[in-house]
VOKE-624181 format. One record per residue: residue number from 1; residue in one letter; x, y, z of N, C-alpha, C in turn. Coordinates in pm, 1 decimal, always signed. Layout:
REM VOKE-624181
<site num="NUM" residu="a" n_X="X" n_Y="Y" n_Z="Z" ca_X="X" ca_Y="Y" ca_Z="Z" c_X="X" c_Y="Y" c_Z="Z"/>
...
REM end
This chain:
REM VOKE-624181
<site num="1" residu="m" n_X="+1260.0" n_Y="-474.2" n_Z="+1482.3" ca_X="+1118.9" ca_Y="-384.6" ca_Z="+1431.6" c_X="+1158.2" c_Y="-334.9" c_Z="+1300.8"/>
<site num="2" residu="t" n_X="+1061.2" n_Y="-334.7" n_Z="+1224.0" ca_X="+1075.3" ca_Y="-291.4" ca_Z="+1085.4" c_X="+1062.8" c_Y="-159.5" c_Z="+1053.1"/>
<site num="3" residu="s" n_X="+1152.0" n_Y="-108.4" n_Z="+963.8" ca_X="+1150.7" ca_Y="+49.3" ca_Z="+932.8" c_X="+1077.2" c_Y="+82.2" c_Z="+819.6"/>
<site num="4" residu="i" n_X="+1033.8" n_Y="+186.3" n_Z="+803.7" ca_X="+947.2" ca_Y="+237.1" ca_Z="+702.8" c_X="+1002.2" c_Y="+189.2" c_Z="+560.2"/>
<site num="5" residu="d" n_X="+1154.2" n_Y="+200.4" n_Z="+528.8" ca_X="+1166.0" ca_Y="+170.0" ca_Z="+402.9" c_X="+1184.6" c_Y="+8.6" c_Z="+377.6"/>
<site num="6" residu="q" n_X="+1209.6" n_Y="-60.5" n_Z="+486.5" ca_X="+1180.9" ca_Y="-216.8" ca_Z="+484.7" c_X="+1039.7" c_Y="-242.0" c_Z="+447.2"/>
<site num="7" residu="l" n_X="+928.9" n_Y="-155.1" n_Z="+539.3" ca_X="+820.5" ca_Y="-175.8" ca_Z="+493.5" c_X="+768.9" c_Y="-164.7" c_Z="+356.8"/>
<site num="8" residu="f" n_X="+821.4" n_Y="-49.4" n_Z="+307.7" ca_X="+777.7" ca_Y="-6.3" ca_Z="+158.4" c_X="+845.9" c_Y="-102.5" c_Z="+70.5"/>
<site num="9" residu="d" n_X="+979.3" n_Y="-145.8" n_Z="+110.3" ca_X="+1072.0" ca_Y="-224.8" ca_Z="+16.4" c_X="+995.7" c_Y="-379.0" c_Z="-14.3"/>
<site num="10" residu="t" n_X="+961.0" n_Y="-418.4" n_Z="+101.0" ca_X="+867.5" ca_Y="-570.4" ca_Z="+116.8" c_X="+735.7" c_Y="-552.9" c_Z="+27.8"/>
<site num="11" residu="a" n_X="+654.1" n_Y="-438.5" n_Z="+49.1" ca_X="+531.2" ca_Y="-450.0" ca_Z="-4.1" c_X="+541.6" c_Y="-432.3" c_Z="-149.2"/>
<site num="12" residu="i" n_X="+655.5" n_Y="-334.8" n_Z="-176.5" ca_X="+642.3" ca_Y="-321.2" ca_Z="-318.1" c_X="+703.6" c_Y="-425.1" c_Z="-405.9"/>
<site num="13" residu="a" n_X="+764.8" n_Y="-491.1" n_Z="-340.6" ca_X="+842.8" ca_Y="-603.6" ca_Z="-379.9" c_X="+710.3" c_Y="-726.0" c_Z="-419.1"/>
<site num="14" residu="a" n_X="+653.3" n_Y="-741.9" n_Z="-311.1" ca_X="+537.6" ca_Y="-828.8" ca_Z="-320.3" c_X="+449.5" c_Y="-780.7" c_Z="-441.4"/>
<site num="15" residu="l" n_X="+405.5" n_Y="-656.0" n_Z="-437.6" ca_X="+307.3" ca_Y="-591.9" ca_Z="-543.7" c_X="+348.5" c_Y="-630.6" c_Z="-672.2"/>
<site num="16" residu="e" n_X="+495.9" n_Y="-606.3" n_Z="-691.6" ca_X="+580.7" ca_Y="-611.1" ca_Z="-837.8" c_X="+556.4" c_Y="-762.8" c_Z="-879.6"/>
<site num="17" residu="s" n_X="+544.4" n_Y="-868.5" n_Z="-789.4" ca_X="+556.7" ca_Y="-993.2" ca_Z="-807.1" c_X="+397.6" c_Y="-1046.0" c_Z="-881.3"/>
<site num="18" residu="q" n_X="+283.1" n_Y="-969.8" n_Z="-842.2" ca_X="+166.1" ca_Y="-997.4" ca_Z="-877.0" c_X="+144.6" c_Y="-971.3" c_Z="-1026.9"/>
<site num="19" residu="t" n_X="+84.2" n_Y="-1078.6" n_Z="-1089.7" ca_X="+59.1" ca_Y="-1061.9" ca_Z="-1248.0" c_X="-83.8" c_Y="-998.9" c_Z="-1283.2"/>
<site num="20" residu="e" n_X="-164.3" n_Y="-932.6" n_Z="-1152.4" ca_X="-284.0" ca_Y="-873.8" ca_Z="-1166.0" c_X="-312.5" c_Y="-796.1" c_Z="-1047.7"/>
<site num="21" residu="k" n_X="-362.1" n_Y="-690.9" n_Z="-1085.4" ca_X="-394.0" ca_Y="-603.0" ca_Z="-973.8" c_X="-515.5" c_Y="-665.8" c_Z="-880.4"/>
<site num="22" residu="s" n_X="-531.4" n_Y="-604.6" n_Z="-772.9" ca_X="-630.6" ca_Y="-642.8" ca_Z="-647.0" c_X="-769.0" c_Y="-548.2" c_Z="-695.0"/>
<site num="23" residu="i" n_X="-814.7" n_Y="-578.6" n_Z="-778.3" ca_X="-928.9" ca_Y="-533.0" ca_Z="-831.7" c_X="-1068.0" c_Y="-611.9" c_Z="-780.5"/>
<site num="24" residu="n" n_X="-1185.1" n_Y="-530.0" n_Z="-727.7" ca_X="-1299.7" ca_Y="-608.9" ca_Z="-727.6" c_X="-1378.4" c_Y="-596.7" c_Z="-833.8"/>
<site num="25" residu="p" n_X="-1408.6" n_Y="-738.2" n_Z="-878.0" ca_X="-1471.8" ca_Y="-746.8" ca_Z="-1036.3" c_X="-1596.6" c_Y="-705.4" c_Z="-1033.6"/>
<site num="26" residu="n" n_X="-1658.5" n_Y="-678.4" n_Z="-924.9" ca_X="-1781.5" ca_Y="-601.7" ca_Z="-943.3" c_X="-1806.1" c_Y="-429.8" c_Z="-966.0"/>
<site num="27" residu="t" n_X="-1685.2" n_Y="-397.0" n_Z="-905.3" ca_X="-1679.0" ca_Y="-233.2" ca_Z="-883.0" c_X="-1580.3" c_Y="-198.0" c_Z="-969.8"/>
<site num="28" residu="d" n_X="-1466.7" n_Y="-279.6" n_Z="-1013.4" ca_X="-1343.0" ca_Y="-237.7" ca_Z="-1116.5" c_X="-1267.3" c_Y="-139.3" c_Z="-1031.0"/>
<site num="29" residu="m" n_X="-1303.0" n_Y="-154.9" n_Z="-905.5" ca_X="-1200.4" ca_Y="-67.4" ca_Z="-807.3" c_X="-1093.1" c_Y="-124.3" c_Z="-765.8"/>
<site num="30" residu="c" n_X="-990.7" n_Y="-71.1" n_Z="-724.1" ca_X="-889.0" ca_Y="-132.2" ca_Z="-653.6" c_X="-957.0" c_Y="-159.0" c_Z="-510.5"/>
<site num="31" residu="q" n_X="-878.2" n_Y="-285.3" n_Z="-442.2" ca_X="-916.6" ca_Y="-293.2" ca_Z="-317.3" c_X="-791.2" c_Y="-356.6" c_Z="-245.4"/>
<site num="32" residu="y" n_X="-802.0" n_Y="-357.9" n_Z="-96.3" ca_X="-689.8" ca_Y="-434.9" ca_Z="-37.4" c_X="-669.7" c_Y="-548.3" c_Z="-43.2"/>
<site num="33" residu="r" n_X="-768.6" n_Y="-647.0" n_Z="-60.2" ca_X="-724.8" ca_Y="-773.6" ca_Z="-68.3" c_X="-838.2" c_Y="-793.8" c_Z="-226.8"/>
<site num="34" residu="g" n_X="-774.8" n_Y="-884.0" n_Z="-318.5" ca_X="-887.6" ca_Y="-907.9" ca_Z="-421.9" c_X="-864.8" c_Y="-1044.0" c_Z="-469.9"/>
<site num="35" residu="p" n_X="-936.0" n_Y="-1082.1" n_Z="-567.1" ca_X="-920.5" ca_Y="-1225.8" ca_Z="-607.7" c_X="-803.1" c_Y="-1280.4" c_Z="-619.4"/>
<site num="36" residu="h" n_X="-779.9" n_Y="-1428.0" n_Z="-634.7" ca_X="-679.8" ca_Y="-1485.5" ca_Z="-647.6" c_X="-543.4" c_Y="-1430.4" c_Z="-581.3"/>
<site num="37" residu="g" n_X="-579.9" n_Y="-1413.6" n_Z="-442.7" ca_X="-487.3" ca_Y="-1377.4" ca_Z="-357.1" c_X="-400.2" c_Y="-1244.6" c_Z="-388.2"/>
<site num="38" residu="t" n_X="-470.7" n_Y="-1163.9" n_Z="-482.0" ca_X="-413.5" ca_Y="-1010.0" ca_Z="-495.6" c_X="-427.2" c_Y="-914.5" c_Z="-362.5"/>
<site num="39" residu="k" n_X="-324.9" n_Y="-839.4" n_Z="-364.3" ca_X="-331.9" ca_Y="-723.4" ca_Z="-259.8" c_X="-290.3" c_Y="-625.1" c_Z="-326.6"/>
<site num="40" residu="c" n_X="-338.9" n_Y="-500.7" n_Z="-269.3" ca_X="-270.9" ca_Y="-347.2" ca_Z="-326.9" c_X="-164.0" c_Y="-331.3" c_Z="-252.4"/>
<site num="41" residu="l" n_X="-101.2" n_Y="-218.4" n_Z="-270.4" ca_X="+42.7" ca_Y="-205.4" ca_Z="-181.3" c_X="+29.7" c_Y="-198.0" c_Z="-38.6"/>
<site num="42" residu="f" n_X="-76.3" n_Y="-116.0" n_Z="-4.5" ca_X="-99.5" ca_Y="-153.4" ca_Z="+147.3" c_X="-126.6" c_Y="-269.5" c_Z="+189.7"/>
<site num="43" residu="g" n_X="-231.4" n_Y="-321.3" n_Z="+113.4" ca_X="-290.1" ca_Y="-468.6" ca_Z="+154.7" c_X="-171.5" c_Y="-560.6" c_Z="+208.9"/>
<site num="44" residu="h" n_X="-46.1" n_Y="-536.1" n_Z="+100.7" ca_X="+45.2" ca_Y="-621.7" ca_Z="+121.5" c_X="+111.5" c_Y="-597.8" c_Z="+277.4"/>
<site num="45" residu="m" n_X="+84.8" n_Y="-485.3" n_Z="+352.4" ca_X="+132.9" ca_Y="-414.9" ca_Z="+500.0" c_X="+44.6" c_Y="-500.0" c_Z="+583.8"/>
<site num="46" residu="i" n_X="-75.6" n_Y="-544.2" n_Z="+582.6" ca_X="-152.2" ca_Y="-613.1" ca_Z="+676.1" c_X="-185.1" c_Y="-743.5" c_Z="+669.3"/>
<site num="47" residu="a" n_X="-147.5" n_Y="-789.4" n_Z="+785.8" ca_X="-138.3" ca_Y="-941.5" ca_Z="+809.8" c_X="-301.5" c_Y="-991.5" c_Z="+807.8"/>
<site num="48" residu="d" n_X="-277.9" n_Y="-1130.0" n_Z="+783.4" ca_X="-432.0" ca_Y="-1180.3" ca_Z="+787.0" c_X="-495.7" c_Y="-1161.4" c_Z="+914.3"/>
<site num="49" residu="e" n_X="-420.4" n_Y="-1158.1" n_Z="+996.0" ca_X="-505.7" ca_Y="-1173.3" ca_Z="+1145.6" c_X="-514.0" c_Y="-1024.2" c_Z="+1188.2"/>
<site num="50" residu="h" n_X="-526.9" n_Y="-907.0" n_Z="+1114.6" ca_X="-526.7" ca_Y="-762.2" ca_Z="+1154.6" c_X="-643.6" c_Y="-717.9" c_Z="+1027.6"/>
<site num="51" residu="y" n_X="-650.8" n_Y="-773.3" n_Z="+931.7" ca_X="-722.9" ca_Y="-780.0" ca_Z="+814.7" c_X="-856.2" c_Y="-775.3" c_Z="+852.0"/>
<site num="52" residu="e" n_X="-933.5" n_Y="-652.3" n_Z="+809.1" ca_X="-1095.4" ca_Y="-646.2" ca_Z="+832.5" c_X="-1135.3" c_Y="-609.0" c_Z="+694.2"/>
<site num="53" residu="k" n_X="-1249.7" n_Y="-734.4" n_Z="+656.3" ca_X="-1349.3" ca_Y="-726.5" ca_Z="+538.0" c_X="-1367.7" c_Y="-584.9" c_Z="+518.3"/>
<site num="54" residu="v" n_X="-1406.6" n_Y="-538.2" n_Z="+627.9" ca_X="-1491.1" ca_Y="-411.0" ca_Z="+608.5" c_X="-1408.1" c_Y="-286.2" c_Z="+529.9"/>
<site num="55" residu="t" n_X="-1288.0" n_Y="-319.8" n_Z="+517.6" ca_X="-1187.0" ca_Y="-208.8" ca_Z="+482.9" c_X="-1227.1" c_Y="-197.7" c_Z="+329.8"/>
<site num="56" residu="d" n_X="-1268.0" n_Y="-307.4" n_Z="+266.2" ca_X="-1282.8" ca_Y="-326.8" ca_Z="+133.6" c_X="-1397.9" c_Y="-272.7" c_Z="+85.1"/>
<site num="57" residu="k" n_X="-1518.3" n_Y="-262.3" n_Z="+173.3" ca_X="-1668.9" ca_Y="-262.4" ca_Z="+150.6" c_X="-1668.6" c_Y="-100.9" c_Z="+74.8"/>
<site num="58" residu="f" n_X="-1600.5" n_Y="-24.3" n_Z="+112.6" ca_X="-1678.8" ca_Y="+117.7" ca_Z="+97.2" c_X="-1526.0" c_Y="+190.3" c_Z="+38.6"/>
<site num="59" residu="s" n_X="-1447.8" n_Y="+134.6" n_Z="-41.0" ca_X="-1322.6" ca_Y="+215.5" ca_Z="-75.8" c_X="-1237.9" c_Y="+257.8" c_Z="+27.3"/>
<site num="60" residu="t" n_X="-1243.1" n_Y="+234.4" n_Z="+159.1" ca_X="-1181.5" ca_Y="+298.7" ca_Z="+278.9" c_X="-1046.2" c_Y="+351.6" c_Z="+229.4"/>
<site num="61" residu="p" n_X="-998.1" n_Y="+493.4" n_Z="+230.4" ca_X="-872.9" ca_Y="+513.4" ca_Z="+211.7" c_X="-765.3" c_Y="+478.3" c_Z="+304.0"/>
<site num="62" residu="v" n_X="-662.6" n_Y="+447.5" n_Z="+285.9" ca_X="-569.2" ca_Y="+411.7" ca_Z="+370.8" c_X="-522.8" c_Y="+500.0" c_Z="+506.7"/>
<site num="63" residu="s" n_X="-544.4" n_Y="+623.9" n_Z="+475.2" ca_X="-535.1" ca_Y="+729.7" ca_Z="+593.7" c_X="-652.7" c_Y="+692.7" c_Z="+714.9"/>
<site num="64" residu="d" n_X="-752.2" n_Y="+575.6" n_Z="+686.8" ca_X="-848.6" ca_Y="+571.9" ca_Z="+792.7" c_X="-780.4" c_Y="+517.8" c_Z="+887.3"/>
<site num="65" residu="p" n_X="-831.7" n_Y="+543.7" n_Z="+1018.7" ca_X="-731.8" ca_Y="+495.1" ca_Z="+1141.4" c_X="-743.2" c_Y="+357.5" c_Z="+1152.5"/>
<site num="66" residu="k" n_X="-858.1" n_Y="+256.1" n_Z="+1109.9" ca_X="-887.8" ca_Y="+134.0" ca_Z="+1127.4" c_X="-754.9" c_Y="+92.1" c_Z="+1026.5"/>
<site num="67" residu="v" n_X="-745.0" n_Y="+120.2" n_Z="+916.4" ca_X="-633.2" ca_Y="+61.5" ca_Z="+822.8" c_X="-500.9" c_Y="+79.0" c_Z="+865.1"/>
<site num="68" residu="l" n_X="-453.3" n_Y="+238.4" n_Z="+923.4" ca_X="-345.6" ca_Y="+243.3" ca_Z="+950.5" c_X="-302.7" c_Y="+142.2" c_Z="+1103.9"/>
<site num="69" residu="e" n_X="-424.6" n_Y="+147.6" n_Z="+1190.0" ca_X="-411.5" ca_Y="+45.6" ca_Z="+1293.3" c_X="-374.0" c_Y="-83.3" c_Z="+1246.2"/>
<site num="70" residu="s" n_X="-440.6" n_Y="-132.6" n_Z="+1168.1" ca_X="-414.0" ca_Y="-286.7" ca_Z="+1097.5" c_X="-263.4" c_Y="-285.5" c_Z="+1064.5"/>
<site num="71" residu="i" n_X="-196.8" n_Y="-172.5" n_Z="+970.7" ca_X="-72.6" ca_Y="-188.1" ca_Z="+925.9" c_X="+28.7" c_Y="-185.8" c_Z="+1064.6"/>
<site num="72" residu="f" n_X="+19.3" n_Y="-97.6" n_Z="+1168.9" ca_X="+67.0" ca_Y="-94.5" ca_Z="+1283.5" c_X="+64.9" c_Y="-212.3" c_Z="+1351.0"/>
<site num="73" residu="a" n_X="-37.5" n_Y="-294.4" n_Z="+1352.1" ca_X="-68.6" ca_Y="-426.9" ca_Z="+1440.4" c_X="+52.2" c_Y="-535.7" c_Z="+1391.9"/>
<site num="74" residu="s" n_X="+33.9" n_Y="-511.6" n_Z="+1245.1" ca_X="+76.2" ca_Y="-602.9" ca_Z="+1157.5" c_X="+266.4" c_Y="-585.0" c_Z="+1137.2"/>
<site num="75" residu="t" n_X="+294.3" n_Y="-487.2" n_Z="+1139.8" ca_X="+439.8" ca_Y="-449.1" ca_Z="+1128.4" c_X="+515.5" c_Y="-376.7" c_Z="+1215.1"/>
<site num="76" residu="g" n_X="+414.1" n_Y="-309.7" n_Z="+1305.6" ca_X="+494.2" ca_Y="-235.2" ca_Z="+1400.8" c_X="+546.0" c_Y="-90.9" c_Z="+1375.2"/>
<site num="77" residu="v" n_X="+530.8" n_Y="-54.0" n_Z="+1242.2" ca_X="+547.6" ca_Y="+53.5" ca_Z="+1182.2" c_X="+429.1" c_Y="+181.4" c_Z="+1190.4"/>
<site num="78" residu="d" n_X="+435.0" n_Y="+259.6" n_Z="+1262.0" ca_X="+323.9" ca_Y="+369.2" ca_Z="+1285.7" c_X="+313.9" c_Y="+473.8" c_Z="+1159.3"/>
<site num="79" residu="l" n_X="+222.0" n_Y="+435.9" n_Z="+1065.4" ca_X="+243.3" ca_Y="+535.4" ca_Z="+969.4" c_X="+174.9" c_Y="+663.9" c_Z="+1031.6"/>
<site num="80" residu="r" n_X="+76.4" n_Y="+681.8" n_Z="+1121.4" ca_X="-9.1" ca_Y="+786.7" ca_Z="+1177.1" c_X="+71.8" c_Y="+882.3" c_Z="+1200.6"/>
<site num="81" residu="y" n_X="+193.9" n_Y="+870.2" n_Z="+1231.6" ca_X="+299.5" ca_Y="+982.5" ca_Z="+1300.8" c_X="+392.7" c_Y="+1019.7" c_Z="+1246.6"/>
<site num="82" residu="t" n_X="+436.9" n_Y="+984.4" n_Z="+1088.4" ca_X="+544.1" ca_Y="+1016.2" ca_Z="+1026.0" c_X="+522.2" c_Y="+1093.5" c_Z="+937.6"/>
<site num="83" residu="s" n_X="+622.3" n_Y="+1166.8" n_Z="+854.1" ca_X="+608.3" ca_Y="+1266.5" ca_Z="+781.4" c_X="+541.4" c_Y="+1242.2" c_Z="+644.0"/>
<site num="84" residu="l" n_X="+497.8" n_Y="+1078.1" n_Z="+667.4" ca_X="+442.1" ca_Y="+1045.5" ca_Z="+523.7" c_X="+279.2" c_Y="+1043.9" c_Z="+540.7"/>
<site num="85" residu="v" n_X="+226.7" n_Y="+1084.9" n_Z="+670.0" ca_X="+55.8" ca_Y="+1091.8" ca_Z="+718.7" c_X="+4.7" c_Y="+1140.1" c_Z="+615.4"/>
<site num="86" residu="n" n_X="+19.3" n_Y="+1271.4" n_Z="+586.8" ca_X="-67.6" ca_Y="+1346.1" ca_Z="+468.3" c_X="-37.7" c_Y="+1286.6" c_Z="+343.8"/>
<site num="87" residu="e" n_X="+71.8" n_Y="+1218.2" n_Z="+310.7" ca_X="+78.2" ca_Y="+1184.4" ca_Z="+150.4" c_X="+22.8" c_Y="+1020.2" c_Z="+145.6"/>
<site num="88" residu="i" n_X="+7.2" n_Y="+960.1" n_Z="+224.3" ca_X="-28.3" ca_Y="+815.2" ca_Z="+209.6" c_X="-148.6" c_Y="+791.6" c_Z="+115.1"/>
<site num="89" residu="n" n_X="-237.6" n_Y="+885.6" n_Z="+127.5" ca_X="-325.8" ca_Y="+859.3" ca_Z="+33.4" c_X="-293.3" c_Y="+882.9" c_Z="-145.3"/>
<site num="90" residu="n" n_X="-209.5" n_Y="+968.8" n_Z="-119.1" ca_X="-130.1" ca_Y="+986.5" ca_Z="-271.9" c_X="-74.1" c_Y="+882.5" c_Z="-328.9"/>
<site num="91" residu="l" n_X="+11.4" n_Y="+810.4" n_Z="-225.1" ca_X="+61.3" ca_Y="+640.6" ca_Z="-256.9" c_X="-55.0" c_Y="+577.1" c_Z="-303.2"/>
<site num="92" residu="q" n_X="-167.4" n_Y="+564.4" n_Z="-232.9" ca_X="-266.1" ca_Y="+486.7" ca_Z="-301.0" c_X="-319.4" c_Y="+520.3" c_Z="-398.6"/>
<site num="93" residu="a" n_X="-363.8" n_Y="+655.2" n_Z="-443.5" ca_X="-374.8" ca_Y="+670.4" ca_Z="-577.6" c_X="-270.2" c_Y="+631.3" c_Z="-668.1"/>
<site num="94" residu="i" n_X="-168.2" n_Y="+650.5" n_Z="-635.4" ca_X="-68.5" ca_Y="+623.7" ca_Z="-742.1" c_X="-60.3" c_Y="+473.1" c_Z="-798.4"/>
<site num="95" residu="h" n_X="-91.6" n_Y="+405.6" n_Z="-660.9" ca_X="-111.2" ca_Y="+232.2" ca_Z="-704.7" c_X="-258.4" c_Y="+226.6" c_Z="-767.9"/>
<site num="96" residu="d" n_X="-348.8" n_Y="+273.1" n_Z="-733.5" ca_X="-481.9" ca_Y="+259.8" ca_Z="-807.5" c_X="-499.2" c_Y="+290.1" c_Z="-948.2"/>
<site num="97" residu="h" n_X="-450.1" n_Y="+424.3" n_Z="-962.7" ca_X="-452.3" ca_Y="+481.7" ca_Z="-1106.8" c_X="-356.2" c_Y="+456.6" c_Z="-1203.1"/>
<site num="98" residu="k" n_X="-218.9" n_Y="+455.7" n_Z="-1143.9" ca_X="-84.7" ca_Y="+467.0" ca_Z="-1254.6" c_X="-28.5" c_Y="+336.8" c_Z="-1272.5"/>
<site num="99" residu="w" n_X="-9.8" n_Y="+253.0" n_Z="-1154.1" ca_X="+51.9" ca_Y="+154.8" ca_Z="-1181.5" c_X="+1.7" c_Y="+15.9" c_Z="-1244.1"/>
<site num="100" residu="k" n_X="+74.7" n_Y="-40.7" n_Z="-1327.1" ca_X="+18.1" ca_Y="-139.5" ca_Z="-1384.6" c_X="+90.9" c_Y="-285.0" c_Z="-1367.5"/>
<site num="101" residu="p" n_X="+43.1" n_Y="-390.3" n_Z="-1365.4" ca_X="+106.7" ca_Y="-525.2" ca_Z="-1320.5" c_X="+235.0" c_Y="-529.6" c_Z="-1415.8"/>
<site num="102" residu="g" n_X="+357.3" n_Y="-592.3" n_Z="-1371.7" ca_X="+460.9" ca_Y="-612.2" ca_Z="-1462.5" c_X="+549.4" c_Y="-464.5" c_Z="-1484.4"/>
<site num="103" residu="q" n_X="+503.6" n_Y="-343.3" n_Z="-1419.1" ca_X="+566.5" ca_Y="-227.4" ca_Z="-1440.3" c_X="+624.1" c_Y="-222.8" c_Z="-1260.5"/>
<site num="104" residu="p" n_X="+738.0" n_Y="-151.4" n_Z="-1260.0" ca_X="+794.3" ca_Y="-101.9" ca_Z="-1131.6" c_X="+744.8" c_Y="+10.6" c_Z="-1083.0"/>
<site num="105" residu="f" n_X="+721.5" n_Y="-7.6" n_Z="-961.5" ca_X="+622.3" ca_Y="+94.0" ca_Z="-857.2" c_X="+691.3" c_Y="+197.7" c_Z="-810.8"/>
<site num="106" residu="r" n_X="+819.7" n_Y="+188.7" n_Z="-775.3" ca_X="+893.0" ca_Y="+285.6" ca_Z="-686.2" c_X="+931.2" c_Y="+392.8" c_Z="-790.0"/>
<site num="107" residu="p" n_X="+952.5" n_Y="+395.7" n_Z="-916.3" ca_X="+975.8" ca_Y="+512.6" ca_Z="-993.0" c_X="+847.5" c_Y="+589.0" c_Z="-1035.6"/>
<site num="108" residu="l" n_X="+725.1" n_Y="+548.4" n_Z="-993.1" ca_X="+588.9" ca_Y="+615.3" ca_Z="-1005.8" c_X="+582.5" c_Y="+719.4" c_Z="-873.2"/>
<site num="109" residu="i" n_X="+648.7" n_Y="+689.5" n_Z="-797.0" ca_X="+645.8" ca_Y="+753.9" ca_Z="-671.0" c_X="+724.9" c_Y="+915.3" c_Z="-662.2"/>
<site num="110" residu="p" n_X="+648.8" n_Y="+1011.3" n_Z="-644.1" ca_X="+726.7" ca_Y="+1149.8" ca_Z="-669.9" c_X="+855.5" c_Y="+1153.9" c_Z="-593.2"/>
<site num="111" residu="e" n_X="+930.2" n_Y="+1220.7" n_Z="-649.4" ca_X="+1082.8" ca_Y="+1233.8" ca_Z="-564.7" c_X="+1092.1" c_Y="+1253.5" c_Z="-418.6"/>
<site num="112" residu="h" n_X="+973.7" n_Y="+1368.3" n_Z="-385.7" ca_X="+977.4" ca_Y="+1396.1" ca_Z="-252.8" c_X="+961.0" c_Y="+1289.2" c_Z="-152.4"/>
<site num="113" residu="l" n_X="+848.1" n_Y="+1182.6" n_Z="-212.9" ca_X="+834.9" ca_Y="+1065.2" ca_Z="-116.4" c_X="+918.5" c_Y="+974.9" c_Z="-122.5"/>
<site num="114" residu="q" n_X="+986.6" n_Y="+985.9" n_Z="-215.0" ca_X="+1092.1" ca_Y="+868.5" ca_Z="-217.3" c_X="+1193.8" c_Y="+904.6" c_Z="-144.6"/>
<site num="115" residu="l" n_X="+1219.6" n_Y="+1035.0" n_Z="-87.5" ca_X="+1318.4" ca_Y="+1096.4" ca_Z="-22.7" c_X="+1282.2" c_Y="+1067.1" c_Z="+136.2"/>
<site num="116" residu="k" n_X="+1151.8" n_Y="+1096.0" n_Z="+163.2" ca_X="+1096.5" ca_Y="+1073.7" ca_Z="+275.7" c_X="+1107.4" c_Y="+917.7" c_Z="+326.8"/>
<site num="117" residu="i" n_X="+1088.8" n_Y="+815.4" n_Z="+231.0" ca_X="+1094.7" ca_Y="+678.8" ca_Z="+287.8" c_X="+1212.9" c_Y="+642.7" c_Z="+286.9"/>
<site num="118" residu="w" n_X="+1299.2" n_Y="+661.5" n_Z="+159.1" ca_X="+1433.5" ca_Y="+592.3" ca_Z="+140.3" c_X="+1557.5" c_Y="+695.6" c_Z="+171.1"/>
<site num="119" residu="g" n_X="+1524.3" n_Y="+800.1" n_Z="+147.0" ca_X="+1657.7" ca_Y="+906.1" ca_Z="+136.7" c_X="+1706.4" c_Y="+895.6" c_Z="+28.3"/>
<site num="120" residu="e" n_X="+1673.1" n_Y="+854.7" n_Z="-74.3" ca_X="+1729.5" ca_Y="+842.7" ca_Z="-220.7" c_X="+1624.0" c_Y="+841.0" c_Z="-323.7"/>
<site num="121" residu="v" n_X="+1648.4" n_Y="+900.2" n_Z="-428.0" ca_X="+1560.3" ca_Y="+869.6" ca_Z="-550.4" c_X="+1595.9" c_Y="+784.2" c_Z="-663.5"/>
<site num="122" residu="i" n_X="+1511.0" n_Y="+720.9" n_Z="-711.6" ca_X="+1530.5" ca_Y="+594.5" ca_Z="-809.9" c_X="+1433.2" c_Y="+647.0" c_Z="-900.1"/>
<site num="123" residu="t" n_X="+1467.8" n_Y="+685.1" n_Z="-1020.9" ca_X="+1379.0" ca_Y="+695.7" ca_Z="-1163.4" c_X="+1370.8" c_Y="+602.1" c_Z="-1220.9"/>
REM end
């Protein structure tokens, strides 16, 4: 079974390997899955068979039960019942508004969230 730190390590590595953000070309808003195979941080946590296109239609937050269920079904990690549940929208906003391709993602995460995910802080 995947742990929370492994889940985020894998998603962050996949995110950082992209040369562009997962942006809807019609709205310029981030989305879980974008053109050219791009995905947002949480989009990398959702397997193809659990991805529902409807999640990108209305800027659905990651805290939406359908999104969290898709992550759980894909990874076995249930973010609904962790100490992160109230903060995952903040992580999504960090991705959407602060992260730029080619930039490390984890240092953008506030220290208290890094401690919750990894038990240590990287700056």
